[in-house]
C-alpha positions, 0 to 999 in steps of 0.5 A: 477321713479317718478310713481315707487317711489310713487306706492311704498308708498301705499298711500290710495285712490291714483292712479298714472300714469306717462306718457311721452310727447314725449314717442312715439317719443323717444321710440327707444332711450329710451327703451334699457335704461330701464332695467339700470333705473330698476336696480336703481330703484331696489337698492332703493326697488322700482324697481318692481313698474317700467313700462317696457315701457314708456306710451305716454300721452294722452288728456284722461289721462290729462282730467281724473286726478285729479292732473297733474304734470309736472317735469319741465318747459320743460315738461309743454311747451311741453304739452302746445303745444299739449294738453290742460292743466288744470289750476292747473296743477303743475309745478316742477323743476326736470331736466331730463338727458340733461336739466339744471344742467344735461347736458352730455359731450362727453364721459360722462356716460349716467347714470351719473345724474340718481342717483341725479335725483331720489334723487330730485324726491324722496325728491319732491313726498315726500314733496308732499305726506306731503303737501297733508296729503296723507297717506299710506294703 
């Protein structure tokens, strides 16, 4: 969602890549959910920027990035266990489903928090873009 939304902003001289720290490990579980996520992104006009398949984080992606952002401390900790992270890695406070305030109860819709997470992401990205004074093309 973060990659799709940020790409939709069409920022000048900015190339966006999003990777999952455990994308390969949870691929079978997560890929069937992608059409629903893309549908939500379509509702916000950014679905065309979404990937059809999550990409696994690699050390090369980290090493070639100008800015590395982890969505939350859980992700940052996962990254630290598997990769050498830049000292200036940004750690946001956006909980995914199953984390923090987004814990599902038995019988809950698995997408119960998806819209809220999307809104959290867009607010954080907008602030980041503004703070860096990035501009659309």
